[in-house]
All heavy atoms as TSV, in Angstrom:
chain	resi	resn	atom	element	x	y	z
A	1	MET	N	N	5.545	6.949	3.199
A	1	MET	CA	C	4.114	7.265	3.532
A	1	MET	C	C	4.013	8.648	4.111
A	1	MET	O	O	4.983	9.086	4.812
A	1	MET	CB	C	3.582	6.217	4.602
A	1	MET	CG	C	2.228	6.406	4.956
A	1	MET	SD	S	1.660	5.098	5.973
A	1	MET	CE	C	1.828	3.574	4.876
A	2	GLU	N	N	3.022	9.404	3.805
A	2	GLU	CA	C	2.938	10.848	4.284
A	2	GLU	C	C	2.527	10.891	5.577
A	2	GLU	O	O	1.826	9.941	6.205
A	2	GLU	CB	C	1.999	11.552	3.306
A	2	GLU	CG	C	2.533	11.800	1.885
A	2	GLU	CD	C	1.799	12.765	1.063
A	2	GLU	OE1	O	1.044	13.594	1.661
A	2	GLU	OE2	O	1.804	12.642	-0.111
A	3	LEU	N	N	2.706	12.093	6.264
A	3	LEU	CA	C	2.357	12.262	7.707
A	3	LEU	C	C	0.870	12.159	7.910
A	3	LEU	O	O	0.439	11.648	8.904
A	3	LEU	CB	C	2.927	13.644	8.134
A	3	LEU	CG	C	2.783	13.933	9.515
A	3	LEU	CD1	C	3.515	12.862	10.411
A	3	LEU	CD2	C	3.349	15.294	9.895
A	4	LYS	N	N	0.136	12.672	6.930
A	4	LYS	CA	C	-1.372	12.683	7.038
A	4	LYS	C	C	-1.837	11.191	7.264
A	4	LYS	O	O	-2.714	10.848	7.940
A	4	LYS	CB	C	-2.034	13.312	5.781
A	4	LYS	CG	C	-1.904	14.726	5.798
A	4	LYS	CD	C	-2.528	15.233	4.559
A	4	LYS	CE	C	-2.173	16.750	4.355
A	4	LYS	NZ	N	-2.777	17.424	3.168
A	5	GLU	N	N	-1.246	10.253	6.320
A	5	GLU	CA	C	-1.674	8.873	6.344
A	5	GLU	C	C	-1.168	8.264	7.739
A	5	GLU	O	O	-1.922	7.450	8.300
A	5	GLU	CB	C	-1.056	8.086	5.327
A	5	GLU	CG	C	-1.486	8.622	3.930
A	5	GLU	CD	C	-0.686	8.013	2.758
A	5	GLU	OE1	O	0.144	7.110	2.978
A	5	GLU	OE2	O	-0.842	8.460	1.606
A	6	LEU	N	N	-0.008	8.658	8.298
A	6	LEU	CA	C	0.430	8.063	9.467
A	6	LEU	C	C	-0.463	8.563	10.693
A	6	LEU	O	O	-0.684	7.841	11.641
A	6	LEU	CB	C	1.910	8.454	9.717
A	6	LEU	CG	C	2.891	7.734	8.817
A	6	LEU	CD1	C	4.295	8.426	9.100
A	6	LEU	CD2	C	2.935	6.244	9.099
A	7	ILE	N	N	-0.900	9.815	10.619
A	7	ILE	CA	C	-1.630	10.406	11.774
A	7	ILE	C	C	-3.061	9.567	11.868
A	7	ILE	O	O	-3.552	9.359	12.960
A	7	ILE	CB	C	-1.903	11.885	11.531
A	7	ILE	CG1	C	-0.586	12.653	11.731
A	7	ILE	CG2	C	-3.053	12.430	12.461
A	7	ILE	CD1	C	-0.747	14.040	11.373
A	8	SER	N	N	-3.536	9.241	10.770
A	8	SER	CA	C	-4.841	8.544	10.768
A	8	SER	C	C	-4.813	7.077	11.272
A	8	SER	O	O	-5.785	6.431	11.416
A	8	SER	CB	C	-5.545	8.564	9.396
A	8	SER	OG	O	-4.743	7.862	8.385
A	9	LYS	N	N	-3.594	6.496	11.331
A	9	LYS	CA	C	-3.487	5.101	11.764
A	9	LYS	C	C	-3.579	5.027	13.287
A	9	LYS	O	O	-3.336	5.849	13.924
A	9	LYS	CB	C	-2.052	4.550	11.355
A	9	LYS	CG	C	-1.872	4.323	9.878
A	9	LYS	CD	C	-0.693	3.529	9.587
A	9	LYS	CE	C	-0.572	3.105	8.146
A	9	LYS	NZ	N	0.425	2.129	7.914
A	10	SER	N	N	-4.033	3.764	13.660
A	10	SER	CA	C	-4.148	3.449	15.115
A	10	SER	C	C	-2.769	3.221	15.594
A	10	SER	O	O	-1.791	2.969	14.902
A	10	SER	CB	C	-5.069	2.348	15.361
A	10	SER	OG	O	-4.431	1.141	14.851
A	11	GLU	N	N	-2.665	3.074	16.926
A	11	GLU	CA	C	-1.397	2.849	17.717
A	11	GLU	C	C	-0.853	1.408	17.217
A	11	GLU	O	O	0.385	1.325	17.030
A	11	GLU	CB	C	-1.549	2.805	19.157
A	11	GLU	CG	C	-0.292	3.003	19.980
A	11	GLU	CD	C	-0.435	3.170	21.399
A	11	GLU	OE1	O	-1.583	3.795	21.741
A	11	GLU	OE2	O	0.470	2.909	22.127
A	12	ALA	N	N	-1.731	0.463	17.124
A	12	ALA	CA	C	-1.349	-0.913	16.729
A	12	ALA	C	C	-0.711	-0.896	15.261
A	12	ALA	O	O	0.216	-1.586	14.993
A	12	ALA	CB	C	-2.382	-1.873	16.976
A	13	ASP	N	N	-1.417	-0.181	14.455
A	13	ASP	CA	C	-0.964	-0.111	12.967
A	13	ASP	C	C	0.350	0.638	12.871
A	13	ASP	O	O	1.214	0.200	12.096
A	13	ASP	CB	C	-2.052	0.721	12.137
A	13	ASP	CG	C	-3.219	-0.128	11.969
A	13	ASP	OD1	O	-3.243	-1.296	12.131
A	13	ASP	OD2	O	-4.394	0.525	11.668
A	14	LEU	N	N	0.578	1.555	13.697
A	14	LEU	CA	C	1.793	2.433	13.775
A	14	LEU	C	C	2.958	1.498	14.238
A	14	LEU	O	O	4.042	1.431	13.658
A	14	LEU	CB	C	1.758	3.560	14.672
A	14	LEU	CG	C	1.206	4.798	14.094
A	14	LEU	CD1	C	0.906	5.965	15.176
A	14	LEU	CD2	C	1.924	5.309	12.757
A	15	LYS	N	N	2.714	0.625	15.257
A	15	LYS	CA	C	3.756	-0.211	15.683
A	15	LYS	C	C	4.018	-1.311	14.696
A	15	LYS	O	O	5.164	-1.679	14.477
A	15	LYS	CB	C	3.217	-0.941	16.973
A	15	LYS	CG	C	3.285	-0.050	18.185
A	15	LYS	CD	C	2.846	-0.807	19.457
A	15	LYS	CE	C	2.868	0.087	20.611
A	15	LYS	NZ	N	2.426	-0.522	21.865
A	16	ALA	N	N	3.009	-1.871	14.001
A	16	ALA	CA	C	3.340	-2.781	12.846
A	16	ALA	C	C	4.105	-2.097	11.760
A	16	ALA	O	O	5.088	-2.724	11.200
A	16	ALA	CB	C	2.009	-3.337	12.366
A	17	HIS	N	N	3.776	-1.024	11.413
A	17	HIS	CA	C	4.468	-0.176	10.331
A	17	HIS	C	C	5.902	0.070	10.845
A	17	HIS	O	O	6.818	0.007	9.962
A	17	HIS	CB	C	3.834	1.019	9.976
A	17	HIS	CG	C	4.323	1.873	8.897
A	17	HIS	ND1	N	4.365	1.442	7.559
A	17	HIS	CD2	C	4.949	3.059	8.802
A	17	HIS	CE1	C	4.957	2.282	6.766
A	17	HIS	NE2	N	5.317	3.295	7.547
A	18	LEU	N	N	6.107	0.377	12.030
A	18	LEU	CA	C	7.452	0.735	12.602
A	18	LEU	C	C	8.299	-0.529	12.505
A	18	LEU	O	O	9.449	-0.505	12.083
A	18	LEU	CB	C	7.306	1.118	13.935
A	18	LEU	CG	C	8.686	1.505	14.726
A	18	LEU	CD1	C	9.371	2.612	14.078
A	18	LEU	CD2	C	8.391	1.789	16.175
A	19	LEU	N	N	7.833	-1.792	12.823
A	19	LEU	CA	C	8.448	-2.905	12.728
A	19	LEU	C	C	8.891	-3.305	11.217
A	19	LEU	O	O	10.116	-3.696	11.066
A	19	LEU	CB	C	7.537	-4.199	13.246
A	19	LEU	CG	C	8.296	-5.374	13.394
A	19	LEU	CD1	C	9.496	-5.328	14.377
A	19	LEU	CD2	C	7.281	-6.539	13.864
A	20	ASP	N	N	8.090	-3.014	10.313
A	20	ASP	CA	C	8.375	-3.206	8.865
A	20	ASP	C	C	9.515	-2.225	8.537
A	20	ASP	O	O	10.347	-2.708	7.672
A	20	ASP	CB	C	7.106	-2.898	8.033
A	20	ASP	CG	C	6.010	-4.017	8.204
A	20	ASP	OD1	O	6.414	-5.123	8.646
A	20	ASP	OD2	O	4.877	-3.701	7.850
A	21	LEU	N	N	9.416	-1.058	9.057
A	21	LEU	CA	C	10.478	-0.050	8.594
A	21	LEU	C	C	11.833	-0.392	9.137
A	21	LEU	O	O	12.820	-0.255	8.617
A	21	LEU	CB	C	10.043	1.337	9.127
A	21	LEU	CG	C	8.986	2.027	8.342
A	21	LEU	CD1	C	8.518	3.332	9.113
A	21	LEU	CD2	C	9.364	2.350	7.037
A	22	GLN	N	N	11.849	-1.049	10.382
A	22	GLN	CA	C	13.113	-1.496	11.067
A	22	GLN	C	C	13.669	-2.675	10.253
A	22	GLN	O	O	14.841	-2.756	10.174
A	22	GLN	CB	C	12.842	-1.818	12.552
A	22	GLN	CG	C	12.612	-0.626	13.303
A	22	GLN	CD	C	12.228	-0.873	14.725
A	22	GLN	OE1	O	11.727	-2.018	14.981
A	22	GLN	NE2	N	12.414	0.081	15.609
A	23	LYS	N	N	12.763	-3.544	9.730
A	23	LYS	CA	C	13.323	-4.707	8.933
A	23	LYS	C	C	13.891	-4.187	7.614
A	23	LYS	O	O	14.889	-4.552	7.159
A	23	LYS	CB	C	12.218	-5.730	8.716
A	23	LYS	CG	C	11.744	-6.448	9.899
A	23	LYS	CD	C	10.644	-7.327	9.512
A	23	LYS	CE	C	10.230	-8.100	10.821
A	23	LYS	NZ	N	9.024	-8.946	10.571
A	24	GLU	N	N	13.105	-3.156	7.075
A	24	GLU	CA	C	13.683	-2.510	5.797
A	24	GLU	C	C	14.946	-1.833	6.057
A	24	GLU	O	O	15.971	-1.961	5.210
A	24	GLU	CB	C	12.673	-1.543	5.212
A	24	GLU	CG	C	13.051	-0.979	4.021
A	24	GLU	CD	C	12.108	-0.041	3.299
A	24	GLU	OE1	O	10.921	0.026	3.960
A	24	GLU	OE2	O	12.270	0.602	2.229
A	25	GLN	N	N	15.079	-1.179	7.037
A	25	GLN	CA	C	16.404	-0.415	7.519
A	25	GLN	C	C	17.556	-1.392	7.595
A	25	GLN	O	O	18.656	-1.256	7.107
A	25	GLN	CB	C	16.150	0.385	8.738
A	25	GLN	CG	C	17.459	1.106	9.072
A	25	GLN	CD	C	17.235	1.897	10.372
A	25	GLN	OE1	O	16.686	1.448	11.366
A	25	GLN	NE2	N	17.871	3.048	10.470
A	26	PHE	N	N	17.320	-2.600	8.247
A	26	PHE	CA	C	18.210	-3.604	8.412
A	26	PHE	C	C	18.684	-4.172	7.022
A	26	PHE	O	O	19.898	-4.318	6.785
A	26	PHE	CB	C	17.780	-4.731	9.290
A	26	PHE	CG	C	18.818	-5.816	9.500
A	26	PHE	CD1	C	19.891	-5.795	10.294
A	26	PHE	CD2	C	18.672	-7.004	8.738
A	26	PHE	CE1	C	20.827	-6.685	10.448
A	26	PHE	CE2	C	19.635	-8.030	8.814
A	26	PHE	CZ	C	20.646	-7.932	9.798
A	27	SER	N	N	17.748	-4.376	6.204
A	27	SER	CA	C	18.082	-4.844	4.894
A	27	SER	C	C	18.827	-3.964	4.025
A	27	SER	O	O	19.813	-4.269	3.418
A	27	SER	CB	C	16.701	-5.194	4.149
A	27	SER	OG	O	16.946	-5.485	2.691
A	28	LEU	N	N	18.577	-2.619	4.186
A	28	LEU	CA	C	19.324	-1.625	3.476
A	28	LEU	C	C	20.723	-1.445	3.894
A	28	LEU	O	O	21.697	-1.176	3.269
A	28	LEU	CB	C	18.592	-0.183	3.557
A	28	LEU	CG	C	17.297	-0.097	2.836
A	28	LEU	CD1	C	16.585	1.155	3.142
A	28	LEU	CD2	C	17.645	-0.110	1.356
A	29	ARG	N	N	20.804	-1.614	5.384
A	29	ARG	CA	C	22.261	-1.596	5.854
A	29	ARG	C	C	23.060	-2.701	5.349
A	29	ARG	O	O	24.252	-2.555	5.155
A	29	ARG	CB	C	22.180	-1.612	7.375
A	29	ARG	CG	C	21.850	-0.289	8.004
A	29	ARG	CD	C	22.144	-0.235	9.604
A	29	ARG	NE	N	21.978	-1.462	10.242
A	29	ARG	CZ	C	21.110	-1.812	11.077
A	29	ARG	NH1	N	20.215	-0.834	11.375
A	29	ARG	NH2	N	21.096	-2.891	11.787
A	30	MET	N	N	22.437	-3.891	5.271
A	30	MET	CA	C	23.161	-5.012	4.733
A	30	MET	C	C	23.556	-4.929	3.231
A	30	MET	O	O	24.661	-5.180	2.754
A	30	MET	CB	C	22.417	-6.305	4.911
A	30	MET	CG	C	22.140	-6.789	6.286
A	30	MET	SD	S	23.778	-7.036	7.205
A	30	MET	CE	C	23.746	-5.789	8.361
A	31	GLN	N	N	22.727	-4.227	2.495
A	31	GLN	CA	C	22.929	-4.049	1.042
A	31	GLN	C	C	24.172	-3.047	0.990
A	31	GLN	O	O	25.049	-3.200	0.153
A	31	GLN	CB	C	21.726	-3.321	0.365
A	31	GLN	CG	C	20.712	-4.499	0.121
A	31	GLN	CD	C	19.456	-3.801	-0.485
A	31	GLN	OE1	O	19.556	-2.593	-1.047
A	31	GLN	NE2	N	18.413	-4.434	-0.475
A	32	LYS	N	N	24.212	-2.004	1.843
A	32	LYS	CA	C	25.204	-1.094	1.832
A	32	LYS	C	C	26.575	-1.664	2.190
A	32	LYS	O	O	27.607	-1.373	1.559
A	32	LYS	CB	C	24.904	0.095	2.758
A	32	LYS	CG	C	25.928	1.202	2.808
A	32	LYS	CD	C	25.535	2.248	3.642
A	32	LYS	CE	C	26.580	3.482	3.731
A	32	LYS	NZ	N	26.327	4.401	4.729
A	33	ALA	N	N	26.497	-2.522	3.129
A	33	ALA	CA	C	27.748	-3.188	3.649
A	33	ALA	C	C	28.376	-4.085	2.592
A	33	ALA	O	O	29.564	-4.257	2.438
A	33	ALA	CB	C	27.513	-3.934	4.864
A	34	THR	N	N	27.399	-4.769	1.792
A	34	THR	CA	C	27.976	-5.674	0.814
A	34	THR	C	C	28.218	-5.062	-0.560
A	34	THR	O	O	28.547	-5.633	-1.533
A	34	THR	CB	C	26.961	-6.881	0.578
A	34	THR	OG1	O	25.698	-6.318	0.268
A	34	THR	CG2	C	26.921	-7.638	1.864
A	35	GLY	N	N	27.858	-3.732	-0.655
A	35	GLY	CA	C	28.082	-3.105	-1.888
A	35	GLY	C	C	26.944	-3.223	-2.983
A	35	GLY	O	O	27.338	-2.881	-4.145
A	36	GLN	N	N	25.917	-3.709	-2.609
A	36	GLN	CA	C	24.820	-4.016	-3.552
A	36	GLN	C	C	23.833	-2.850	-3.645
A	36	GLN	O	O	22.818	-2.864	-4.472
A	36	GLN	CB	C	24.075	-5.269	-3.121
A	36	GLN	CG	C	24.855	-6.459	-3.162
A	36	GLN	CD	C	24.147	-7.609	-2.664
A	36	GLN	OE1	O	23.077	-7.543	-2.079
A	36	GLN	NE2	N	24.872	-8.844	-2.792
A	37	MET	N	N	24.022	-1.747	-2.877
A	37	MET	CA	C	23.055	-0.716	-2.831
A	37	MET	C	C	23.004	0.233	-3.978
A	37	MET	O	O	24.138	0.640	-4.431
A	37	MET	CB	C	23.176	0.098	-1.550
A	37	MET	CG	C	22.174	1.151	-1.366
A	37	MET	SD	S	22.236	1.609	0.320
A	37	MET	CE	C	20.479	1.616	0.632
A	38	THR	N	N	21.936	0.396	-4.619
A	38	THR	CA	C	21.868	1.378	-5.812
A	38	THR	C	C	21.217	2.680	-5.441
A	38	THR	O	O	21.625	3.724	-5.918
A	38	THR	CB	C	21.152	0.769	-6.887
A	38	THR	OG1	O	19.741	0.392	-6.485
A	38	THR	CG2	C	21.789	-0.529	-7.410
A	39	LYS	N	N	20.287	2.625	-4.498
A	39	LYS	CA	C	19.511	3.845	-4.105
A	39	LYS	C	C	19.835	4.158	-2.810
A	39	LYS	O	O	19.263	3.841	-1.783
A	39	LYS	CB	C	17.925	3.685	-4.299
A	39	LYS	CG	C	17.399	3.335	-5.546
A	39	LYS	CD	C	16.061	3.047	-5.497
A	39	LYS	CE	C	15.429	2.419	-6.865
A	39	LYS	NZ	N	14.169	2.221	-6.785
A	40	THR	N	N	20.932	5.017	-2.686
A	40	THR	CA	C	21.388	5.511	-1.301
A	40	THR	C	C	20.487	6.352	-0.504
A	40	THR	O	O	20.424	6.408	0.754
A	40	THR	CB	C	22.754	6.097	-1.431
A	40	THR	OG1	O	22.606	7.257	-2.254
A	40	THR	CG2	C	23.780	5.111	-1.945
A	41	HIS	N	N	19.480	6.979	-1.254
A	41	HIS	CA	C	18.656	7.921	-0.545
A	41	HIS	C	C	17.533	7.106	0.195
A	41	HIS	O	O	16.906	7.693	1.185
A	41	HIS	CB	C	17.969	8.772	-1.535
A	41	HIS	CG	C	17.075	8.159	-2.585
A	41	HIS	ND1	N	17.588	7.483	-3.734
A	41	HIS	CD2	C	15.767	7.864	-2.559
A	41	HIS	CE1	C	16.584	7.028	-4.385
A	41	HIS	NE2	N	15.552	7.165	-3.736
A	42	ASP	N	N	17.302	5.922	-0.046
A	42	ASP	CA	C	16.379	5.075	0.768
A	42	ASP	C	C	16.689	4.963	2.263
A	42	ASP	O	O	15.699	4.874	3.079
A	42	ASP	CB	C	16.276	3.693	0.177
A	42	ASP	CG	C	15.364	3.696	-1.169
A	42	ASP	OD1	O	14.691	4.674	-1.271
A	42	ASP	OD2	O	15.483	2.762	-1.856
A	43	ILE	N	N	17.930	4.940	2.557
A	43	ILE	CA	C	18.390	4.937	3.970
A	43	ILE	C	C	17.865	6.124	4.763
A	43	ILE	O	O	17.352	5.946	5.703
A	43	ILE	CB	C	19.893	4.782	4.039
A	43	ILE	CG1	C	20.413	3.483	3.683
A	43	ILE	CG2	C	20.363	4.920	5.605
A	43	ILE	CD1	C	21.938	3.290	3.586
A	44	ARG	N	N	18.045	7.281	4.137
A	44	ARG	CA	C	17.598	8.538	4.786
A	44	ARG	C	C	16.033	8.577	4.884
A	44	ARG	O	O	15.563	8.866	5.888
A	44	ARG	CB	C	18.087	9.727	3.954
A	44	ARG	CG	C	17.825	11.055	4.483
A	44	ARG	CD	C	18.425	12.064	3.723
A	44	ARG	NE	N	18.130	13.438	4.341
A	44	ARG	CZ	C	18.556	14.462	3.763
A	44	ARG	NH1	N	19.277	14.571	2.694
A	44	ARG	NH2	N	18.312	15.653	4.328
A	45	ARG	N	N	15.275	8.109	3.915
A	45	ARG	CA	C	13.872	8.173	3.860
A	45	ARG	C	C	13.314	7.205	4.994
A	45	ARG	O	O	12.417	7.511	5.686
A	45	ARG	CB	C	13.381	7.573	2.498
A	45	ARG	CG	C	11.887	7.505	2.387
A	45	ARG	CD	C	11.405	6.775	1.150
A	45	ARG	NE	N	11.979	5.383	0.939
A	45	ARG	CZ	C	11.600	4.312	1.568
A	45	ARG	NH1	N	10.562	4.335	2.371
A	45	ARG	NH2	N	12.180	3.178	1.286
A	46	VAL	N	N	13.948	5.990	5.029
A	46	VAL	CA	C	13.435	5.091	6.130
A	46	VAL	C	C	13.777	5.621	7.580
A	46	VAL	O	O	12.922	5.455	8.293
A	46	VAL	CB	C	14.023	3.712	5.817
A	46	VAL	CG1	C	13.784	2.770	7.066
A	46	VAL	CG2	C	13.566	3.160	4.582
A	47	ARG	N	N	14.882	6.071	7.666
A	47	ARG	CA	C	15.306	6.688	8.977
A	47	ARG	C	C	14.273	7.745	9.431
A	47	ARG	O	O	13.958	7.784	10.583
A	47	ARG	CB	C	16.725	7.225	8.967
A	47	ARG	CG	C	17.245	7.497	10.304
A	47	ARG	CD	C	18.729	7.940	10.311
A	47	ARG	NE	N	18.803	9.259	9.619
A	47	ARG	CZ	C	19.643	9.517	8.686
A	47	ARG	NH1	N	20.432	8.622	8.150
A	47	ARG	NH2	N	19.770	10.790	8.191
A	48	ARG	N	N	14.042	8.661	8.492
A	48	ARG	CA	C	13.011	9.712	8.825
A	48	ARG	C	C	11.686	9.242	9.140
A	48	ARG	O	O	10.911	9.744	9.872
A	48	ARG	CB	C	13.108	10.753	7.707
A	48	ARG	CG	C	14.235	11.573	7.707
A	48	ARG	CD	C	14.255	12.671	6.564
A	48	ARG	NE	N	15.501	13.428	6.750
A	48	ARG	CZ	C	15.717	14.599	6.145
A	48	ARG	NH1	N	14.758	14.959	5.315
A	48	ARG	NH2	N	16.773	15.227	6.317
A	49	GLU	N	N	11.274	8.213	8.342
A	49	GLU	CA	C	9.946	7.660	8.591
A	49	GLU	C	C	9.819	6.993	9.966
A	49	GLU	O	O	8.755	6.961	10.579
A	49	GLU	CB	C	9.469	6.716	7.512
A	49	GLU	CG	C	7.957	6.443	7.402
A	49	GLU	CD	C	7.459	5.889	6.108
A	49	GLU	OE1	O	8.195	6.002	5.146
A	49	GLU	OE2	O	6.437	5.221	6.071
A	50	ILE	N	N	10.910	6.334	10.315
A	50	ILE	CA	C	10.979	5.602	11.677
A	50	ILE	C	C	10.778	6.781	12.696
A	50	ILE	O	O	10.055	6.635	13.628
A	50	ILE	CB	C	12.306	4.883	11.811
A	50	ILE	CG1	C	12.285	3.610	10.998
A	50	ILE	CG2	C	12.532	4.576	13.274
A	50	ILE	CD1	C	13.565	2.941	10.978
A	51	ALA	N	N	11.497	7.874	12.568
A	51	ALA	CA	C	11.396	9.019	13.442
A	51	ALA	C	C	9.870	9.451	13.602
A	51	ALA	O	O	9.454	9.874	14.637
A	51	ALA	CB	C	12.327	10.110	13.217
A	52	ARG	N	N	9.360	9.578	12.398
A	52	ARG	CA	C	7.844	10.089	12.381
A	52	ARG	C	C	6.894	9.185	13.159
A	52	ARG	O	O	6.113	9.658	13.931
A	52	ARG	CB	C	7.404	10.195	10.898
A	52	ARG	CG	C	7.824	11.473	10.215
A	52	ARG	CD	C	7.244	11.643	8.849
A	52	ARG	NE	N	8.001	12.612	8.114
A	52	ARG	CZ	C	8.809	12.375	7.061
A	52	ARG	NH1	N	8.871	11.119	6.635
A	52	ARG	NH2	N	9.444	13.369	6.447
A	53	CYS	N	N	7.131	7.849	12.977
A	53	CYS	CA	C	6.276	6.849	13.512
A	53	CYS	C	C	6.605	6.906	15.156
A	53	CYS	O	O	5.586	6.866	15.912
A	53	CYS	CB	C	6.590	5.470	13.131
A	53	CYS	SG	S	5.944	5.066	11.538
A	54	ASN	N	N	7.744	7.078	15.564
A	54	ASN	CA	C	8.133	7.184	16.993
A	54	ASN	C	C	7.497	8.426	17.461
A	54	ASN	O	O	7.069	8.414	18.720
A	54	ASN	CB	C	9.592	7.169	17.244
A	54	ASN	CG	C	10.216	5.765	17.027
A	54	ASN	OD1	O	9.546	4.764	17.311
A	54	ASN	ND2	N	11.363	5.698	16.668
A	55	MET	N	N	7.484	9.424	16.817
A	55	MET	CA	C	6.946	10.814	17.314
A	55	MET	C	C	5.458	10.617	17.522
A	55	MET	O	O	4.857	10.985	18.525
A	55	MET	CB	C	7.236	11.945	16.233
A	55	MET	CG	C	6.597	13.265	16.676
A	55	MET	SD	S	6.289	14.418	15.310
A	55	MET	CE	C	5.360	13.531	14.174
A	56	LEU	N	N	4.761	9.996	16.493
A	56	LEU	CA	C	3.346	9.837	16.652
A	56	LEU	C	C	2.887	8.776	17.673
A	56	LEU	O	O	1.911	9.028	18.405
A	56	LEU	CB	C	2.704	9.344	15.247
A	56	LEU	CG	C	2.803	10.446	14.172
A	56	LEU	CD1	C	2.274	9.718	12.898
A	56	LEU	CD2	C	1.818	11.519	14.521
A	57	LEU	N	N	3.689	7.781	17.872
A	57	LEU	CA	C	3.462	6.898	19.052
A	57	LEU	C	C	3.478	7.548	20.413
A	57	LEU	O	O	2.749	7.332	21.192
A	57	LEU	CB	C	4.386	5.637	18.862
A	57	LEU	CG	C	4.053	4.654	17.926
A	57	LEU	CD1	C	5.183	3.644	17.768
A	57	LEU	CD2	C	2.755	3.892	18.292
A	58	THR	N	N	4.571	8.383	20.582
A	58	THR	CA	C	4.751	9.119	21.726
A	58	THR	C	C	3.544	10.138	21.975
A	58	THR	O	O	3.067	10.243	23.143
A	58	THR	CB	C	6.006	9.848	21.764
A	58	THR	OG1	O	7.159	9.008	21.561
A	58	THR	CG2	C	6.300	10.660	23.088
A	59	ALA	N	N	3.112	10.745	20.929
A	59	ALA	CA	C	2.054	11.685	21.102
A	59	ALA	C	C	0.750	10.943	21.391
A	59	ALA	O	O	-0.122	11.668	21.947
A	59	ALA	CB	C	1.906	12.403	19.746
A	60	LYS	N	N	0.494	9.794	20.890
A	60	LYS	CA	C	-0.677	9.086	21.167
A	60	LYS	C	C	-0.881	8.489	22.553
A	60	LYS	O	O	-1.943	8.125	22.927
A	60	LYS	CB	C	-0.958	8.012	20.122
A	60	LYS	CG	C	-1.264	8.627	18.715
A	60	LYS	CD	C	-1.746	7.495	17.685
A	60	LYS	CE	C	-1.868	8.278	16.405
A	60	LYS	NZ	N	-3.054	7.865	15.824
A	61	LYS	N	N	0.163	8.440	23.308
A	61	LYS	CA	C	0.230	7.916	24.605
A	61	LYS	C	C	-0.392	8.789	25.607
A	61	LYS	O	O	-0.496	9.932	25.455
A	61	LYS	CB	C	1.641	7.473	25.004
A	61	LYS	CG	C	2.047	6.307	24.330
A	61	LYS	CD	C	3.393	5.794	24.860
A	61	LYS	CE	C	3.854	4.579	24.123
A	61	LYS	NZ	N	5.230	4.130	24.689
């Protein structure tokens, strides 16, 4: 999701999106550990999007 879309979300929506991202990150880590991962760039994408959400949540407080 792009930064413009994240900025327009409310604080509750950002927290929900952050929770989904953390679940996706866990799933990707499990795939990597079991050797089933095909798209290794997804780990980096999710990690960066988590950082963006955390930044916006801090800024909105």
